[in-house]
N, C-alpha and C positions, 0 to 999 in steps of 0.2 A: 515256214510260218509267212502268213502274210501280215503286210505291214498297212497300218491305217494309212487315208492318203486325207490328204487336207481339201478345197476347194479348188485350186489348180494342180488337182493328181499328182503334186507333192506329197511324198513321204514326212508327215508329222514329224519323225525324229529330224528333218533338216536337209537329206541328202542319200541317195541310193548307197546299199550297204554292199559289198560281195557279193557275190559276184558280177552283179548289176553294175555298171559303168557309170562313175561320175561325169557328166559333161564339163568341157575346161573352163567353160561359164561359170558355174557351180562353186568351183574349187575356192571362194572366199567362205563357202556356207561350214565345212567341216572345221575343227578345231585343231590348233598345230597338235602332229601326233596321232592324229584319227589314221585307222586304217581303212584304205579306200583302193579303188580299181578305177582305172581310168584305160583309154583305149583309143587307139586312131592311127594314121598312116605317118610313117617314119617321115619327117624331113629332112634331119639333122642327125649323126653320130659322131662324136669327136671322142680322141683320146687325146689329150694333151700329156707330152713328154713329162711334165711339171705334175701330171695331177697322180703318181705312184699306182696305177693301171685302175683308175675311175673312168668310167665312161659315161659321157653324158650325151641324153637321146630327146630330141624335141617331139613329139608327137603334136599332131594334129587332129579335130574330130572338125565336126559342123559349128561347132562355136567358138571355136580358138584353141590354141597352142598350150600344150603343158611340157616343162622342165624335167627330164626323169636324171637320174643319178644311178647309177648303178656300180657297185662296190666293187672291185675284184673278186673277192671272193662269190658273191652272186653271180658276176659275169662267167666265171668257170663252170658255174651250175647249169647255166641257160646261154652258154655262147653262141649255140648254133642259132637260137630263136633272136639274139643282139644282132648277132652280124649278118643274118642273112634275111631276116623280118621286113615285111614292108607294111605289114597292118599287126600292132600289137599290141596286146593286154597286158597290163603291167598291175601289180597288185602289190601296194607297197606302204608307208607311213609317208603324211603329209610334214614337211617341214617347212614352217616360216622364220626369214631371217629379215626383221623389217618389211618392206616391200616385198622382198622376194622369197617367189614360193617353188618349192622343188618336193617332187616325189621322190623317195626314197626306197627302189625296187628291193621286195622279197622274192616275188615270183614274176617270171616273166613268160608270155606263151606267144607263139608265132602264130596270128590268126589271119593268115596270109591267103592262106585258101577261101577264106568267105569273099574276098576281090575276084574271083575265077567266076563267081555265079553270078557277075553283069555281064558275062559274056553268053552266058545261057539262053537260049531261042526261049522268047516266051517271059523271060525274067521282068517280074515288076516288082519295083524297092517296096517293103513292110511301110505302110503310114507312121507306124509311131517312128519317132526321131530318139535320140540319145537323151535328151532331159523328159521325154516321156515315158520312160522304165520306172518302174514301181521301185 
């Protein structure tokens, strides 16, 4: 189903819906609890001993960074992607506490093979950027 777009090519509903990725710079648009997808390069993976099995991942896209919380049960389901992924797509719910925003992961996908396309002879990047998606 196509979404109607406003004058700046942004979906009228305010942000891209999964499976389209919401750029980090747009994470202020969806309300707390909204289901979104984010994608980006893995900058940091943390598993503090005091976090009871929770993994914290920081992703970066061309517009900024997003903090992802991966609970132990979700980690077990997507362990390989969480451990080995260089480029991840994460679908989950936005959680806001004061000025801190996290995405609570429900689904984690390793999309690192897309990075290999950069090495292909004749590769030309798509003109669209993350913020241009429907």
